[in-house]
KEVEX-227928 format. One line per field, with one value per residue (C-alpha): residue number from 1; x, y, z; residue in three letters. Coordinates in steps of 0.05 Angstrom, whole numbers, plus 32768, in hexadecimal, padded with zeros to 4 digits. Each point is the difference from the previous one (the first is absolute). Layout:
N
num <- [NUM, ...];
x <- [X, ...];
y <- [Y, ...];
z <- [Z, ...];
residu <- [ALA, ...];
//
This chain:
353
num <- [1, 2, 3, 4, 5, 6, 7, 8, 9, 10, 11, 12, 13, 14, 15, 16, 17, 18, 19, 20, 21, 22, 23, 24, 25, 26, 27, 28, 29, 30, 31, 32, 33, 34, 35, 36, 37, 38, 39, 40, 41, 42, 43, 44, 45, 46, 47, 48, 49, 50, 51, 52, 53, 54, 55, 56, 57, 58, 59, 60, 61, 62, 63, 64, 65, 66, 67, 68, 69, 70, 71, 72, 73, 74, 75, 76, 77, 78, 79, 80, 81, 82, 83, 84, 85, 86, 87, 88, 89, 90, 91, 92, 93, 94, 95, 96, 97, 98, 99, 100, 101, 102, 103, 104, 105, 106, 107, 108, 109, 110, 111, 112, 113, 114, 115, 116, 117, 118, 119, 120, 121, 122, 123, 124, 125, 126, 127, 128, 129, 130, 131, 132, 133, 134, 135, 136, 137, 138, 139, 140, 141, 142, 143, 144, 145, 146, 147, 148, 149, 150, 151, 152, 153, 154, 155, 156, 157, 158, 159, 160, 161, 162, 163, 164, 165, 166, 167, 168, 169, 170, 171, 172, 173, 174, 175, 176, 177, 178, 179, 180, 181, 182, 183, 184, 185, 186, 187, 188, 189, 190, 191, 192, 193, 194, 195, 196, 197, 198, 199, 200, 201, 202, 203, 204, 205, 206, 207, 208, 209, 210, 211, 212, 213, 214, 215, 216, 217, 218, 219, 220, 221, 222, 223, 224, 225, 226, 227, 228, 229, 230, 231, 232, 233, 234, 235, 236, 237, 238, 239, 240, 241, 242, 243, 244, 245, 246, 247, 248, 249, 250, 251, 252, 253, 254, 255, 256, 257, 258, 259, 260, 261, 262, 263, 264, 265, 266, 267, 268, 269, 270, 271, 272, 273, 274, 275, 276, 277, 278, 279, 280, 281, 282, 283, 284, 285, 286, 287, 288, 289, 290, 291, 292, 293, 294, 295, 296, 297, 298, 299, 300, 301, 302, 303, 304, 305, 306, 307, 308, 309, 310, 311, 312, 313, 314, 315, 316, 317, 318, 319, 320, 321, 322, 323, 324, 325, 326, 327, 328, 329, 330, 331, 332, 333, 334, 335, 336, 337, 338, 339, 340, 341, 342, 343, 344, 345, 346, 347, 348, 349, 350, 351, 352, 353];
x <- [7EEB, 7FCE, 7FE4, 7FC3, 7FE8, 7FBF, 7FDF, 8016, 7FE2, 7FBF, 7FFC, 800B, 7FCB, 7FCF, 8003, 8006, 803B, 7FF9, 8043, 8044, 7FFC, 804A, 8018, 8024, 7FE4, 802D, 7FD6, 7FBE, 7FED, 7FC7, 7FED, 8028, 803D, 8009, 803D, 8012, 8000, 7FCA, 7FB6, 7FC9, 7FB4, 7FC2, 7FC6, 7FDD, 7FEC, 800D, 804B, 7FFF, 8020, 8040, 800B, 8017, 803C, 8011, 8042, 7FE7, 800B, 7FBC, 7FBF, 7FC9, 7FBC, 7FB7, 7FF3, 801D, 8049, 7FFF, 803E, 802A, 8029, 801C, 7FE4, 7FBD, 7FE7, 7FB4, 7FE2, 7FBC, 801F, 8041, 800C, 7FFD, 802B, 8034, 8001, 8013, 8037, 801C, 8006, 802C, 8033, 8001, 800F, 7FC7, 8009, 800B, 803A, 8026, 8010, 802F, 7FE1, 801F, 7FF2, 8026, 8029, 7FE0, 7FB9, 7FE1, 7FE1, 7FED, 800B, 7FB5, 7FF7, 7FF2, 8023, 7FF2, 8032, 8024, 7FE9, 8021, 8001, 8020, 8028, 7FE0, 7FC0, 7FDD, 7FD9, 7FDF, 7FED, 7FDB, 8002, 7FF9, 801E, 7FF3, 802F, 8022, 7FE3, 8029, 7FFE, 8029, 8026, 7FDF, 7FBE, 7FE1, 7FD7, 7FDE, 7FF0, 7FDB, 7FFB, 7FFB, 801B, 7FF7, 802F, 801C, 7FEE, 8025, 8001, 8021, 8028, 7FDD, 7FC2, 7FE0, 7FD4, 7FE1, 7FF6, 7FDB, 7FEE, 8001, 801D, 7FF3, 802D, 801C, 7FED, 8026, 8000, 8022, 8028, 7FE0, 7FC1, 7FE4, 7FD8, 7FD8, 8003, 7FC9, 7FBA, 7FE2, 7FD1, 7FEE, 7FC6, 7FED, 7FE7, 7FE8, 8043, 8038, 800D, 8015, 8027, 7FDE, 8034, 800A, 800B, 7FF2, 8032, 800B, 8000, 801C, 7FF3, 802A, 8018, 7FEF, 802A, 8001, 8019, 8031, 7FE8, 7FBE, 7FE2, 7FD3, 7FE2, 7FF8, 7FB9, 7FE1, 7FEF, 8005, 8023, 800C, 8004, 8022, 7FEC, 802C, 8016, 7FED, 802D, 8006, 8023, 802B, 7FE2, 7FC1, 7FDD, 7FDA, 7FDC, 7FF1, 7FD6, 7FFD, 7FFC, 801B, 7FE9, 802A, 8023, 7FE9, 8028, 8006, 8024, 802A, 7FE4, 7FBF, 7FE5, 7FD0, 7FDE, 7FF6, 7FD8, 7FF3, 8002, 8016, 7FED, 802A, 801F, 7FEC, 8026, 8009, 8020, 802E, 7FE9, 7FBF, 7FE3, 7FD0, 7FD9, 7FFE, 7FD1, 7FEB, 8008, 801B, 7FE9, 802B, 801B, 7FEA, 802A, 8008, 801B, 8038, 7FEF, 7FBD, 7FE1, 7FD9, 7FCB, 7FD7, 8006, 800C, 7FE0, 802B, 8017, 7FEF, 802D, 7FF9, 8023, 7FFA, 7FED, 7FD4, 800F, 7FC8, 7FFA, 8036, 7FD4, 7FD3, 803C, 801B, 7FBF, 8003, 8048, 7FEE, 7FC5, 802B, 8032, 7FC7, 7FE9, 8024, 7FDF, 7FBD, 8005, 800F, 7FC4, 7FD4, 8016, 7FF2, 7FBA, 7FF6, 8013, 7FD0, 7FC8, 800F, 7FFE, 7FBE, 7FE3, 8017, 7FE2, 7FBD, 8002, 800D, 7FCB, 7FB6, 7FD3, 7FB9, 7FE5, 801B, 7FCF];
y <- [7EC3, 7FDE, 7FBB, 7FDC, 7FB9, 7FF6, 7FE8, 8041, 8029, 7FD9, 8011, 804A, 8005, 7FCF, 7FC9, 7FB5, 7FDE, 7FCA, 7FE0, 800A, 8037, 7FFE, 8021, 8041, 803D, 803D, 802C, 8010, 8009, 7FFB, 7FBE, 800B, 8020, 7FD2, 7FD3, 7FC7, 8017, 8034, 8000, 8019, 8004, 7FEF, 802F, 7FFD, 7FBB, 8016, 7FFF, 7FB9, 7FE7, 8026, 7FD0, 7FCB, 802A, 8028, 7FF1, 8017, 7FD1, 8010, 8022, 8020, 7FEE, 7FFA, 7FC3, 7FDA, 7FF6, 7FE7, 7FD6, 8025, 7FCE, 802F, 8011, 8024, 802D, 8001, 8043, 801C, 8044, 7FF0, 8047, 801B, 7FC6, 800F, 8049, 7FE9, 7FD5, 8039, 8028, 7FC8, 8008, 804B, 803F, 802F, 8044, 8020, 7FD1, 8015, 8047, 8016, 8022, 8044, 8046, 8013, 8040, 8021, 7FFA, 8043, 7FFB, 803D, 7FFF, 7FFD, 7FBD, 7FC4, 7FBF, 7FBC, 7FCA, 7FD5, 8029, 8004, 8042, 7FFE, 8032, 8044, 7FF1, 8040, 8002, 8043, 8020, 7FD8, 7FBE, 7FC2, 7FBD, 7FC0, 7FC9, 7FD4, 8027, 8004, 803D, 7FF5, 8035, 803E, 7FF8, 8042, 8003, 8043, 8029, 7FDD, 7FBB, 7FC6, 7FBB, 7FC3, 7FC6, 7FCA, 8027, 7FFC, 803F, 7FF5, 8034, 803D, 7FFA, 8042, 8006, 8044, 802A, 7FE6, 7FBD, 7FC2, 7FBB, 7FC5, 7FC6, 7FCD, 8029, 7FF6, 8039, 7FF3, 802F, 803D, 7FFE, 8043, 8001, 803F, 8025, 8034, 7FE8, 8014, 8037, 8041, 8031, 8024, 8048, 7FFD, 800E, 7FE2, 7FC4, 8014, 7FCE, 7FE9, 7FF9, 7FB7, 8004, 7FB8, 7FC6, 7FB8, 7FCB, 7FBB, 7FCC, 7FC3, 7FC9, 8026, 7FFB, 8037, 7FF1, 8027, 8043, 7FFB, 8042, 800C, 8046, 8024, 800F, 8044, 8000, 7FC5, 7FBF, 7FD5, 7FBC, 7FBE, 7FCE, 7FC9, 7FC5, 801E, 7FF7, 8032, 7FED, 802D, 803C, 8005, 8043, 800D, 8043, 802E, 7FE7, 7FB8, 7FC9, 7FBB, 7FCB, 7FCC, 7FCA, 801B, 7FF6, 8033, 7FE9, 802A, 803D, 8000, 8044, 8014, 8044, 802E, 7FEE, 7FB8, 7FCC, 7FB8, 7FCD, 7FC7, 7FCB, 8024, 7FEE, 8031, 7FDE, 8024, 8041, 8001, 8046, 8019, 8041, 802B, 8000, 7FB7, 7FC4, 7FBB, 7FCC, 7FCD, 7FC8, 801F, 7FF6, 802B, 7FDD, 801B, 8042, 8001, 8045, 8009, 8037, 7FF0, 7FDE, 7FB5, 7FD4, 7FD4, 7FBE, 8014, 7FF5, 8031, 800C, 8026, 8048, 8017, 7FCA, 7FCD, 7FBF, 7FD3, 7FC8, 8033, 8027, 7FBF, 7FF5, 8047, 7FF5, 7FBE, 8021, 803A, 7FD0, 7FE4, 8044, 7FFC, 7FBD, 8018, 803F, 7FD4, 7FD4, 803E, 801C, 7FBD, 7FFF, 8048, 7FF0, 7FC5, 802B, 8035, 7FCB, 7FE5, 8046, 800D, 7FBD, 8014, 8042, 7FE0, 7FC9, 8002, 802E, 7FF3, 8030, 7FD3, 7FC7];
z <- [8026, 8030, 7FF2, 801C, 7FFD, 7FDB, 8040, 8022, 7FC8, 8005, 804A, 7FF2, 7FCA, 8020, 7FCC, 7FFC, 7FDF, 7FCB, 7FF0, 801F, 8033, 8012, 7FBF, 800A, 7FDD, 7FF5, 7FD2, 7FDE, 7FB7, 7FCE, 7FE0, 7FC1, 8020, 803E, 8006, 802E, 8048, 7FF5, 8010, 7FD3, 8002, 7FD7, 800C, 7FBC, 7FE5, 7FB8, 800F, 801A, 7FC0, 8013, 803A, 7FCF, 7FEB, 803F, 8022, 8044, 803B, 801F, 7FEE, 802A, 7FE3, 8016, 7FD4, 7FC5, 7FF1, 7FB8, 7FF3, 8035, 8028, 8035, 8044, 8005, 8037, 8000, 8013, 7FEF, 7FEE, 7FDD, 7FE9, 8047, 8018, 7FCB, 8016, 8046, 7FE3, 7FD7, 8040, 801D, 7FC9, 7FF5, 8027, 800D, 7FDF, 8044, 800F, 7FC1, 8017, 8036, 803C, 7FF7, 7FE8, 7FC1, 8009, 7FC2, 801C, 8012, 8046, 802A, 804B, 800E, 7FDC, 802D, 7FEC, 801F, 8011, 7FCB, 7FC5, 7FBC, 7FD9, 7FBB, 7FD8, 7FEF, 8025, 8015, 8041, 800D, 8042, 8036, 7FDB, 802D, 7FEA, 8028, 8015, 7FCC, 7FC5, 7FC0, 7FD2, 7FC1, 7FD7, 7FE4, 8024, 8016, 8040, 8009, 803E, 8039, 7FE1, 8031, 7FEB, 802B, 8011, 7FD2, 7FC1, 7FBE, 7FD5, 7FBD, 7FD7, 7FE3, 802C, 8013, 803E, 8004, 803E, 803E, 7FE1, 802E, 7FF1, 802F, 8014, 7FCE, 7FC3, 7FBE, 7FCD, 7FBE, 7FD4, 7FE2, 802A, 8016, 8040, 800F, 7FBD, 7FF9, 7FF1, 7FBE, 8016, 7FDB, 8000, 7FC0, 8000, 7FB8, 7FE1, 8029, 802C, 8046, 802A, 8040, 8037, 8014, 804B, 8015, 8005, 7FEB, 8037, 7FF1, 8035, 8011, 7FD0, 7FC0, 7FC1, 7FCC, 7FBA, 7FD5, 7FE3, 8024, 8016, 803C, 8004, 8042, 8016, 7FF1, 804A, 802F, 7FEB, 7FC3, 8023, 7FED, 8035, 801C, 7FD5, 7FBD, 7FC4, 7FC7, 7FBF, 7FD4, 7FDC, 802A, 8009, 8041, 8002, 803A, 803B, 7FE6, 8034, 7FF1, 8031, 8023, 7FD8, 7FBD, 7FC0, 7FC8, 7FC0, 7FD1, 7FDC, 8027, 8012, 8038, 7FFD, 803B, 803E, 7FEA, 8038, 7FF9, 8035, 801B, 7FD2, 7FC0, 7FC0, 7FC6, 7FC3, 7FD0, 7FE1, 8027, 8005, 8036, 7FFF, 803E, 803C, 7FFC, 802F, 7FF1, 8032, 8026, 7FD5, 7FBE, 7FC1, 7FC2, 7FC2, 7FD4, 7FDD, 8025, 8000, 8040, 7FFD, 803E, 8044, 8003, 8036, 802C, 7FE2, 7FB9, 7FC3, 7FC7, 7FBE, 7FBE, 7FF3, 801E, 8034, 8009, 8026, 7FE3, 7FE4, 7FDE, 7FE5, 7FE2, 7FDA, 7FE5, 7FEA, 7FDE, 7FDD, 7FE9, 7FE0, 7FD6, 7FE6, 7FBC, 7FF1, 801A, 7FD5, 7FC3, 800F, 8009, 7FBC, 7FDE, 801F, 7FEC, 7FB8, 8000, 801B, 7FCB, 7FCA, 8019, 8002, 7FB9, 7FEA, 801C, 7FDC, 7FBB, 8007, 7FEB, 8027, 8019, 7FCB, 7FC9, 8014];
residu <- [MET, PRO, SER, TYR, ARG, ILE, GLU, GLU, ILE, ALA, GLY, ILE, VAL, GLY, GLY, LYS, VAL, GLU, GLY, ASP, GLY, SER, ILE, GLU, ILE, HIS, GLY, VAL, ALA, GLY, LEU, LYS, GLU, ALA, VAL, SER, GLY, GLU, ILE, THR, PHE, LEU, ALA, ASN, PRO, LYS, TYR, GLU, SER, TYR, LEU, ALA, SER, THR, ASN, ALA, SER, ALA, VAL, ILE, ALA, ALA, SER, GLY, ASN, GLY, SER, PHE, ASP, GLY, ALA, VAL, ILE, ARG, ASN, ASP, ASN, PRO, TYR, LEU, ALA, PHE, LEU, LYS, VAL, VAL, ARG, LEU, PHE, SER, GLU, THR, PRO, LEU, GLU, LYS, TYR, SER, ARG, GLU, VAL, HIS, PRO, THR, ALA, ILE, ILE, PRO, ASP, ASN, VAL, THR, LEU, GLY, ASP, GLU, ILE, SER, ILE, GLY, ALA, TYR, VAL, VAL, LEU, GLU, ASP, ASN, VAL, VAL, VAL, GLY, ASP, ARG, THR, THR, ILE, LEU, PRO, LEU, ALA, CYS, ILE, ASN, ASP, GLY, VAL, ARG, ILE, GLY, SER, ASP, CYS, LEU, ILE, TYR, PRO, HIS, VAL, THR, ILE, ARG, GLU, LYS, CYS, GLU, VAL, GLY, ASP, ARG, VAL, ILE, ILE, HIS, SER, GLY, ALA, VAL, ILE, GLY, SER, ASP, GLY, PHE, GLY, TYR, ALA, LYS, ASP, GLY, LYS, GLU, HIS, HIS, LYS, ILE, PRO, GLN, ILE, GLY, ILE, VAL, ARG, ILE, GLU, GLU, ASP, VAL, GLU, ILE, GLY, ALA, ASN, THR, THR, ILE, ASP, ARG, ALA, THR, THR, GLY, VAL, THR, LEU, ILE, ARG, ARG, GLY, SER, LYS, LEU, ASP, ASN, LEU, VAL, GLN, ILE, ALA, HIS, ASN, VAL, VAL, ILE, GLY, GLU, ASN, SER, VAL, VAL, ALA, ALA, GLN, ALA, GLY, ILE, SER, GLY, SER, THR, GLU, LEU, GLY, LYS, ASN, VAL, VAL, LEU, ALA, GLY, GLN, ALA, GLY, LEU, VAL, GLY, HIS, ILE, LYS, VAL, GLY, ASP, GLY, ALA, MET, VAL, GLY, ALA, GLN, GLY, GLY, VAL, THR, LYS, SER, ILE, PRO, ALA, GLY, THR, SER, VAL, SER, GLY, TYR, PRO, ALA, ARG, GLU, HIS, SER, PHE, ALA, ARG, LYS, ILE, CYS, ALA, ALA, THR, ALA, ARG, LEU, PRO, ASP, LEU, LEU, LYS, GLU, PHE, ARG, ASN, LEU, GLN, ASN, ARG, VAL, ASP, ALA, LEU, GLU, LYS, GLY, LYS, GLY, SER, GLY, PRO, SER, ALA, GLU, ASP, ASP];
//
């Protein structure tokens, strides 16, 4: 197991050491799990109290150290710095697997394989598939006719990539994901739904990660496009002809309907749902369970259903929570008004004067 002095780690992550920088570090762990000789991190101030009880020898933190008496590496982004340290002490997934083709893999003669690839047991590569250098395809994956996969990719077990789809370099696709399933398109003649052939493809650009059991539908015509650097969580549904812009993040159980376009650096929180044929501008954010029914300007945060600007949606939510009390107050006022009206009716009239 490798070890690094704290001062070496500080140089790698771009931090400044407070305390003894000569201590040897041989592992990483969370605040509560760390033991002597390991390094941990503090990214959220609400966990600062754990520093008093942690057994870690060093911590990466932006500010504050509570009663911690070990070494501190100051870094403005401790979470990112910790990620870099984790990489020092762990193999990358691509390093875990031998660079060989398993004898049970089904590979036609017209498949093109790059150098130093790894193909696992019972993988199926159909005709005219192209696989780039150093890519790893794990057992029971199915890669259909004419698919092109770039270099340094990691395809986990039970992934299906349908015909003619394209995957760029350094893409990670987790187990159970289906890339290029048919888009949901039907025409009705008054009685029956007739399937519209889905003849487009899915194109995934470089440095994308696709979560487990996520489905990305092929375009009706043209391309369903996931641009470089985007990250899709587990159980995400991307419909036909959707475009997801660069470095966007889509959390679990979100769904995007057909022909909707996301700009760069868009964030969709868990279970967000977007209707079709709208545009979400660069840097926009949709809160958890947000139901988006119309286009969102760049840089806007929305939430609720139908999704509205976040601060306004919060006011609506707060007002909704008060509805039972407001209804009770209304009924009390109504009873008082009724009582006053009845009192007027039983009192002396003008004709009695």
